[in-house]
DSSP file (Angstrom, degrees, kcal/mol; ACC not computed):
  #  RESIDUE AA STRUCTURE BP1 BP2  ACC     N-H-->O    O-->H-N    N-H-->O    O-->H-N    TCO  KAPPA ALPHA  PHI   PSI    X-CA   Y-CA   Z-CA
    1    1 A X     >        0   0    0      0, 0.0     4,-1.3     0, 0.0     5,-0.1   0.000 360.0 360.0 360.0 -27.5   13.0    4.2    0.8
    2    2 A X  T  4> +     0   0    0      2,-0.2     5,-2.1     1,-0.2     4,-0.5   0.902 360.0  50.8 -68.8 -38.3   10.3    4.8    3.3
    3    3 A X  T >45S+     0   0    0      1,-0.2     3,-1.0     2,-0.2    -1,-0.2   0.898 110.5  49.8 -64.9 -38.0   11.5    2.0    5.5
    4    4 A X  T 345S+     0   0    0      1,-0.2    -1,-0.2     2,-0.1    -2,-0.2   0.775 106.3  57.2 -67.7 -27.5   14.9    3.4    5.4
    5    5 A X  T 3<5S-     0   0    0     -4,-1.3    -1,-0.2    -3,-0.1    -2,-0.2   0.480 129.9 -89.4 -82.7  -4.4   13.5    6.9    6.3
    6    6 A X  T < 5S+     0   0    0     -3,-1.0     2,-0.3    -4,-0.5    -3,-0.2   0.454  75.5 144.7 116.6  -5.7   12.0    5.6    9.5
    7    7 A X      < -     0   0    0     -5,-2.1    -1,-0.3     1,-0.2     3,-0.1  -0.512  22.6-177.1 -64.4 129.1    8.5    4.4    8.6
    8    8 A X        +     0   0    0     -2,-0.3    45,-2.7     1,-0.2     2,-0.4   0.731  57.5  52.2-106.6 -26.6    7.9    1.3   10.8
    9    9 A X  E     +a   53   0A   0     43,-0.2     2,-0.4    45,-0.1    45,-0.2  -0.950  56.5 179.2-123.8 135.5    4.4    0.1    9.7
   10   10 A X  E     -a   54   0A   0     43,-2.5    45,-2.8    -2,-0.4     2,-0.5  -0.979  16.4-159.4-128.6 144.1    3.1   -0.7    6.4
   11   11 A X  E     -a   55   0A   0     -2,-0.4     2,-0.5    43,-0.2    45,-0.2  -0.977  21.1-165.7-114.2 116.8   -0.3   -2.0    5.2
   12   12 A X  E     -a   56   0A   0     43,-3.0    45,-2.0    -2,-0.5     2,-0.4  -0.894   8.2-173.4-111.8 131.0    0.0   -3.5    1.7
   13   13 A X  E     +a   57   0A   0     -2,-0.5     2,-0.2    43,-0.2    45,-0.2  -0.993  25.2 128.1-119.1 127.4   -2.9   -4.3   -0.6
   14   14 A X        -     0   0    0     43,-1.9    24,-0.4    -2,-0.4    46,-0.2  -0.758  33.7-165.8-170.9 133.2   -2.6   -6.2   -3.9
   15   15 A X        +     0   0    0     -2,-0.2    45,-0.1    43,-0.2    43,-0.1   0.497  64.1  96.7 -97.3  -4.5   -4.3   -9.3   -5.3
   16   16 A X        -     0   0    0     43,-0.1    21,-2.4    20,-0.1    22,-0.4  -0.323  63.7-134.7 -85.5 163.9   -1.8   -9.9   -8.1
   17   17 A X  B     -B   36   0B   0     19,-0.3    19,-0.3    20,-0.1     2,-0.2  -0.865  33.7 -94.3-113.8 156.3    1.1  -12.2   -8.4
   18   18 A X        -     0   0    0     17,-2.7    16,-3.2    14,-0.4     2,-0.3  -0.438  48.2-178.0 -62.1 129.7    4.5  -11.3   -9.7
   19   19 A X    >   -     0   0    0     14,-0.2     3,-1.8    -2,-0.2     4,-0.5  -0.912  40.4-105.8-128.3 162.0    4.8  -12.2  -13.4
   20   20 A X  G >  S+     0   0    0     -2,-0.3     3,-1.3     1,-0.3     4,-0.3   0.824 112.6  65.9 -57.2 -32.4    7.7  -12.0  -15.8
   21   21 A X  G 3  S+     0   0    0      1,-0.3    -1,-0.3     2,-0.1     3,-0.2   0.582 100.1  50.0 -69.8 -11.4    6.3   -8.9  -17.6
   22   22 A X  G X> S+     0   0    0     -3,-1.8     4,-2.4     1,-0.1     3,-1.2   0.499  82.7  88.8 -97.3  -9.4    6.5   -6.7  -14.6
   23   23 A X  T <4 S+     0   0    0     -3,-1.3     5,-0.2    -4,-0.5    -2,-0.1   0.740  89.4  51.2 -70.7 -19.1   10.1   -7.4  -13.7
   24   24 A X  T 34 S+     0   0    0     -4,-0.3    -1,-0.3    -3,-0.2    -2,-0.1   0.673 120.0  33.4 -84.6 -18.6   11.2   -4.5  -16.0
   25   25 A X  T <4 S+     0   0    0     -3,-1.2     2,-0.3     1,-0.1    -2,-0.2   0.613 118.5  44.3-109.1 -19.0    8.8   -2.0  -14.4
   26   26 A X  S  < S-     0   0    0     -4,-2.4     2,-2.1     2,-0.1    -1,-0.1  -0.932  88.3-106.1-133.6 151.5    8.6   -3.0  -10.7
   27   27 A X  S    S+     0   0    0     -2,-0.3     2,-0.3    -3,-0.1    -4,-0.1  -0.436  71.6 124.4 -86.1  70.4   11.4   -4.0   -8.3
   28   28 A X        -     0   0    0     -2,-2.1     2,-0.3    -5,-0.2    -2,-0.1  -0.746  52.5-126.0-110.9 168.8   10.9   -7.7   -8.1
   29   29 A X    >   -     0   0    0     -2,-0.3     3,-2.3     1,-0.1     4,-0.5  -0.758  25.1-107.4-113.8 159.9   13.3  -10.5   -8.8
   30   30 A X  G >  S+     0   0    0      1,-0.3     3,-1.4    -2,-0.3    -1,-0.1   0.864 119.5  57.0 -48.0 -42.8   13.1  -13.5  -11.1
   31   31 A X  G 3  S+     0   0    0      1,-0.3    -1,-0.3     3,-0.0     0, 0.0   0.536  97.2  65.1 -74.0  -4.2   12.7  -15.9   -8.1
   32   32 A X  G X  S+     0   0    0     -3,-2.3     3,-2.5     2,-0.1   -14,-0.4   0.590  72.1 122.2 -90.5  -9.1    9.5  -13.8   -7.0
   33   33 A X  T <  S+     0   0    0     -3,-1.4   -14,-0.2    -4,-0.5     3,-0.1  -0.301  78.8  18.0 -57.2 127.7    7.7  -14.9  -10.2
   34   34 A X  T 3  S+     0   0    0    -16,-3.2    -1,-0.3     1,-0.3     2,-0.2   0.239 100.8 113.9  92.9 -15.7    4.5  -16.6   -9.2
   35   35 A X  S <  S-     0   0    0     -3,-2.5   -17,-2.7     1,-0.1    -1,-0.3  -0.599  80.1 -94.9 -87.8 148.7    4.5  -15.3   -5.7
   36   36 A X  B  >  -B   17   0B   0    -19,-0.3     4,-2.3    -2,-0.2     3,-0.3  -0.427  33.0-128.2 -58.4 136.9    1.9  -12.9   -4.4
   37   37 A X  H  > S+     0   0    0    -21,-2.4     4,-3.0     1,-0.2     5,-0.3   0.905 106.3  56.0 -58.3 -43.6    3.2   -9.3   -4.8
   38   38 A X  H  > S+     0   0    0    -22,-0.4     4,-2.6   -24,-0.4    -1,-0.2   0.911 109.6  45.8 -58.7 -43.4    2.5   -8.4   -1.1
   39   39 A X  H  > S+     0   0    0     -3,-0.3     4,-2.0     2,-0.2    -1,-0.2   0.923 112.7  48.3 -67.7 -42.9    4.6  -11.3    0.1
   40   40 A X  H  X S+     0   0    0     -4,-2.3     4,-1.8     1,-0.2    -2,-0.2   0.937 113.9  48.0 -63.3 -42.8    7.5  -10.6   -2.2
   41   41 A X  H  X S+     0   0    0     -4,-3.0     4,-2.5    -5,-0.2     5,-0.2   0.931 109.5  52.9 -62.2 -44.0    7.5   -6.9   -1.3
   42   42 A X  H  X S+     0   0    0     -4,-2.6     4,-2.7    -5,-0.3    -1,-0.2   0.878 107.1  52.4 -55.8 -39.7    7.3   -7.8    2.5
   43   43 A X  H  X S+     0   0    0     -4,-2.0     4,-1.4     2,-0.2    -1,-0.2   0.869 109.3  48.8 -67.5 -35.6   10.3  -10.0    2.1
   44   44 A X  H  X S+     0   0    0     -4,-1.8     4,-1.3     2,-0.2    -2,-0.2   0.920 113.8  46.9 -68.0 -43.8   12.3   -7.1    0.4
   45   45 A X  H  X S+     0   0    0     -4,-2.5     4,-2.3     1,-0.2     3,-0.5   0.925 111.4  49.2 -68.6 -42.8   11.3   -4.6    3.2
   46   46 A X  H  < S+     0   0    0     -4,-2.7    -1,-0.2     1,-0.2    -2,-0.2   0.800 104.6  59.3 -66.7 -26.0   12.1   -6.9    6.0
   47   47 A X  H  < S+     0   0    0     -4,-1.4     3,-0.2    -5,-0.2    -1,-0.2   0.843 112.2  41.6 -69.0 -29.0   15.5   -7.7    4.4
   48   48 A X  H  < S+     0   0    0     -4,-1.3     2,-0.3    -3,-0.5    -2,-0.2   0.851 136.6  10.8 -77.3 -38.1   16.2   -4.0    4.7
   49   49 A X    ><  -     0   0    0     -4,-2.3     3,-1.4    -5,-0.1    -1,-0.3  -0.804  63.9-167.2-147.0  99.5   14.7   -3.5    8.1
   50   50 A X  T 3  S+     0   0    0     -2,-0.3    -4,-0.1     1,-0.3    -1,-0.1   0.716  82.9  64.8 -59.9 -24.3   13.8   -6.6   10.2
   51   51 A X  T 3  S+     0   0    0      2,-0.1    -1,-0.3    -5,-0.0     2,-0.1   0.251  73.0 125.1 -89.6  15.3   11.8   -4.7   12.7
   52   52 A X    <   -     0   0    0     -3,-1.4     2,-0.6    -7,-0.1   -43,-0.2  -0.388  56.0-138.5 -71.0 150.0    9.1   -3.5   10.4
   53   53 A X  E     -a    9   0A   0    -45,-2.7   -43,-2.5    -2,-0.1     2,-0.5  -0.962  27.8-176.7-106.3 116.1    5.4   -4.3   11.1
   54   54 A X  E     -a   10   0A   0     -2,-0.6     2,-0.6   -45,-0.2   -43,-0.2  -0.968  16.7-161.6-125.5 122.7    3.7   -5.3    7.9
   55   55 A X  E     -a   11   0A   0    -45,-2.8   -43,-3.0    -2,-0.5     2,-0.4  -0.880  17.6-155.8 -97.2 119.6    0.0   -6.0    7.4
   56   56 A X  E     -a   12   0A   0     -2,-0.6     2,-0.4   -45,-0.2   -43,-0.2  -0.810  17.4-176.6-104.6 139.7   -0.6   -7.9    4.2
   57   57 A X  E     -a   13   0A   0    -45,-2.0   -43,-1.9    -2,-0.4     2,-1.8  -0.906   8.0-166.2-130.4 101.4   -3.9   -8.1    2.3
   58   58 A X        +     0   0    0     -2,-0.4     2,-0.3   -45,-0.2   -43,-0.2  -0.478  62.2  86.5 -84.9  62.5   -3.6  -10.4   -0.7
   59   59 A X  S    S-     0   0    0     -2,-1.8     2,-0.5   -43,-0.0   -45,-0.3  -0.979  90.1 -82.8-158.7 164.0   -6.8   -9.1   -2.2
   60   60 A X    >>  -     0   0    0     -2,-0.3     3,-1.3   -46,-0.2     4,-0.7  -0.602  28.6-149.6 -78.8 125.7   -8.0   -6.2   -4.4
   61   61 A X  H 3> S+     0   0    0     -2,-0.5     4,-2.7     1,-0.3     3,-0.3   0.786  93.2  71.0 -57.4 -30.2   -8.5   -2.9   -2.5
   62   62 A X  H 3> S+     0   0    0      1,-0.2     4,-0.9     2,-0.2    -1,-0.3   0.834  93.8  54.7 -65.4 -28.7  -11.2   -1.9   -4.8
   63   63 A X  H <4 S+     0   0    0     -3,-1.3    -1,-0.2     1,-0.2     4,-0.2   0.891 112.1  44.3 -68.4 -37.3  -13.5   -4.6   -3.3
   64   64 A X  H >< S+     0   0    0     -4,-0.7     3,-1.7    -3,-0.3     6,-0.3   0.869 106.5  60.5 -72.4 -40.4  -12.9   -3.1    0.2
   65   65 A X  H 3< S+     0   0    0     -4,-2.7    -1,-0.2     1,-0.3    -2,-0.2   0.751  89.0  72.0 -62.5 -24.2  -13.4    0.4   -1.1
   66   66 A X  T 3< S+     0   0    0     -4,-0.9     2,-0.8    -3,-0.2    -1,-0.3   0.752  86.3  71.6 -60.7 -24.6  -16.9   -0.4   -2.1
   67   67 A X  S X  S-     0   0    0     -3,-1.7     3,-1.7    -4,-0.2    -1,-0.1  -0.841  70.6-162.7 -96.6  98.3  -17.8   -0.5    1.5
   68   68 A X  T 3  S+     0   0    0     -2,-0.8    -1,-0.1     1,-0.3    -2,-0.1   0.758  90.2  50.7 -59.0 -25.5  -17.7    3.2    2.7
   69   69 A X  T 3  S+     0   0    0     -3,-0.1    -1,-0.3     2,-0.1    -4,-0.1   0.603  85.9 112.2 -88.6 -12.2  -17.5    2.1    6.4
   70   70 A X    <   -     0   0    0     -3,-1.7     2,-1.0    -6,-0.3     3,-0.1  -0.328  66.9-134.5 -66.4 141.0  -14.6   -0.3    5.9
   71   71 A X        +     0   0    0      1,-0.2     3,-0.2     2,-0.1    -1,-0.1  -0.822  39.7 156.9 -97.7  96.7  -11.3    0.5    7.4
   72   72 A X        +     0   0    0     -2,-1.0    -1,-0.2     1,-0.2    -7,-0.1   0.409  61.7  70.2 -97.3  -1.8   -8.9   -0.1    4.6
   73   73 A X  S >  S-     0   0    0     -3,-0.1     3,-1.2     3,-0.1    -1,-0.2   0.610  91.2-136.8 -91.7 -15.6   -6.2    2.1    5.9
   74   74 A X  T 3   -     0   0    0      1,-0.3    -2,-0.1    -3,-0.2    -3,-0.0   0.781  69.5 -61.2  63.1  26.9   -5.3   -0.1    8.9
   75   75 A X  T 3  S+     0   0    0      1,-0.2    -1,-0.3     2,-0.0    -3,-0.0   0.674  91.3 166.9  79.3  14.9   -5.1    3.1   11.0
   76   76 A X    <   -     0   0    0     -3,-1.2    -1,-0.2     1,-0.1     3,-0.1  -0.259  40.0-147.4 -69.2 148.1   -2.3    4.5    8.8
   77   77 A X  S    S+     0   0    0      1,-0.2     2,-0.4    -4,-0.0    -1,-0.1   0.803  87.1  31.9 -75.5 -35.3   -1.3    8.2    9.1
   78   78 A X        -     0   0    0     -5,-0.1     2,-0.4     2,-0.0    -1,-0.2  -0.940  65.4-160.5-127.8 147.3   -0.4    8.2    5.3
   79   79 A X        -     0   0    0     -2,-0.4     2,-0.5    -3,-0.1    -6,-0.0  -0.995   5.7-163.1-127.6 123.4   -1.8    6.5    2.3
   80   80 A X        -     0   0    0     -2,-0.4     2,-0.7     2,-0.0    -2,-0.0  -0.934   8.4-150.7-108.6 122.3    0.1    6.1   -0.8
   81   81 A X        +     0   0    0     -2,-0.5    -2,-0.0     1,-0.1     8,-0.0  -0.832  24.1 165.6 -96.8 112.9   -1.7    5.2   -4.0
   82   82 A X        +     0   0    0     -2,-0.7     2,-0.2     2,-0.0    -1,-0.1  -0.040  49.2  98.8-111.8  29.3    0.6    3.3   -6.3
   83   83 A X        -     0   0    0      2,-0.1    -2,-0.1     1,-0.0     0, 0.0  -0.536  69.7-139.4-104.1 172.7   -2.3    2.1   -8.5
   84   84 A X        +     0   0    0     -2,-0.2     2,-0.6     4,-0.0    -1,-0.0   0.066  63.3 126.1-112.0  20.6   -3.7    3.3  -11.8
   85   85 A X     >  -     0   0    0      1,-0.2     4,-2.0     2,-0.0     3,-0.4  -0.741  52.0-156.1 -97.3 118.8   -7.2    2.7  -10.7
   86   86 A X  H  > S+     0   0    0     -2,-0.6     4,-3.2     1,-0.2     5,-0.3   0.908  94.9  58.1 -47.8 -50.8   -9.7    5.6  -10.9
   87   87 A X  H  > S+     0   0    0      1,-0.2     4,-2.4     2,-0.2    -1,-0.2   0.890 105.4  50.2 -52.9 -42.0  -11.9    4.0   -8.1
   88   88 A X  H  > S+     0   0    0     -3,-0.4     4,-2.7     2,-0.2    -1,-0.2   0.958 111.3  47.6 -65.3 -49.3   -8.9    4.1   -5.7
   89   89 A X  H  X S+     0   0    0     -4,-2.0     4,-2.0     1,-0.2    -2,-0.2   0.917 112.4  49.5 -50.8 -48.9   -8.2    7.7   -6.4
   90   90 A X  H  X S+     0   0    0     -4,-3.2     4,-2.0     1,-0.2    -1,-0.2   0.865 110.2  50.2 -63.8 -37.7  -11.8    8.7   -6.0
   91   91 A X  H  X S+     0   0    0     -4,-2.4     4,-2.8    -5,-0.3     5,-0.2   0.906 109.7  51.8 -65.6 -43.1  -12.1    6.8   -2.7
   92   92 A X  H  X S+     0   0    0     -4,-2.7     4,-2.6    -5,-0.2    -2,-0.2   0.911 107.4  51.7 -61.5 -40.5   -8.9    8.5   -1.4
   93   93 A X  H  X S+     0   0    0     -4,-2.0     4,-1.9     2,-0.2    -1,-0.2   0.911 111.4  48.2 -63.7 -42.8  -10.4   11.9   -2.4
   94   94 A X  H  X S+     0   0    0     -4,-2.0     4,-1.4     2,-0.2    -2,-0.2   0.941 111.8  48.9 -62.2 -47.5  -13.6   11.1   -0.4
   95   95 A X  H  X S+     0   0    0     -4,-2.8     4,-0.6     1,-0.2     3,-0.2   0.903 108.9  53.7 -59.2 -41.9  -11.5    9.9    2.6
   96   96 A X  H >< S+     0   0    0     -4,-2.6     3,-0.8     1,-0.2    -1,-0.2   0.879 106.6  53.0 -64.4 -38.4   -9.4   13.1    2.4
   97   97 A X  H 3< S+     0   0    0     -4,-1.9     3,-0.5     1,-0.2    -1,-0.2   0.791 108.3  49.9 -60.3 -34.6  -12.6   15.1    2.6
   98   98 A X  H 3< S+     0   0    0     -4,-1.4    -1,-0.2    -3,-0.2     3,-0.2   0.513 103.0  60.8 -83.9  -5.7  -13.8   13.3    5.7
   99   99 A X    XX  +     0   0    0     -3,-0.8     3,-1.5    -4,-0.6     4,-0.7  -0.215  56.2 139.3-123.0  44.5  -10.7   13.8    7.6
  100  100 A X  G >4 S+     0   0    0     -3,-0.5     3,-1.2     1,-0.3    -1,-0.2   0.879  70.9  59.6 -53.6 -40.6  -10.5   17.6    7.8
  101  101 A X  G 34 S+     0   0    0      1,-0.2    -1,-0.3    -3,-0.2    -2,-0.1   0.752 106.2  46.5 -65.3 -18.6   -9.3   17.5   11.4
  102  102 A X  G <4 S+     0   0    0     -3,-1.5    -1,-0.2     2,-0.1    -2,-0.2   0.530  88.6 109.7 -99.7  -3.5   -6.2   15.4   10.5
  103  103 A X  S << S-     0   0    0     -3,-1.2     2,-0.1    -4,-0.7    -3,-0.0  -0.421  79.4-107.6 -70.2 143.0   -5.2   17.6    7.5
  104  104 A X        -     0   0    0     -2,-0.1     2,-0.4     1,-0.0    -1,-0.1  -0.485  34.1-136.3 -62.5 143.2   -2.1   19.7    8.0
  105  105 A X        -     0   0    0     -2,-0.1     2,-0.2    -3,-0.1     3,-0.1  -0.888  11.4-124.7-102.2 129.2   -3.0   23.3    8.4
  106  106 A X        -     0   0    0     -2,-0.4     2,-0.1     1,-0.1     0, 0.0  -0.534  34.3-105.8 -71.4 140.1   -1.0   26.1    6.6
  107  107 A X              0   0    0     -2,-0.2    -1,-0.1     1,-0.1     0, 0.0  -0.404 360.0 360.0 -67.0 143.8    0.4   28.7    8.9
  108  108 A X              0   0    0     -2,-0.1    -1,-0.1    -3,-0.1    -2,-0.0   0.316 360.0 360.0-121.6 360.0   -1.5   32.1    8.7
C-alpha cells in the first residue's frame, strides 16, 4: 500500500528466507519459497511500481542496531517496525528520543 500511496524509496532488512510456514501469514507466493524475503518483497513492490528505489539488506537488523553509531535507516524519513523483536523496538525508541528536531510538533 505504501508504494501505491506514493512512497518512492524503501530500505528493507531481513535475514530470513521465505518458507512454506509463512505463506499463510505473510504475502509471499509458493514460488518464493527458498528465496530471501527481501528479494521476494522487492520483486512484488517493483511489479506494482517499477520506478521504486529499494535498498536491500539480507541480514538481521539487530546486528546493526548493536552499533549505536550505525546508520540503519538509510536516511529514511519514516521507519516501520514489522518485527516482534524487543531489541528493535527499544532501538527505535532510542532513535526517536535522539531526533527531537525531526519530530512533528503539535499546534499550540
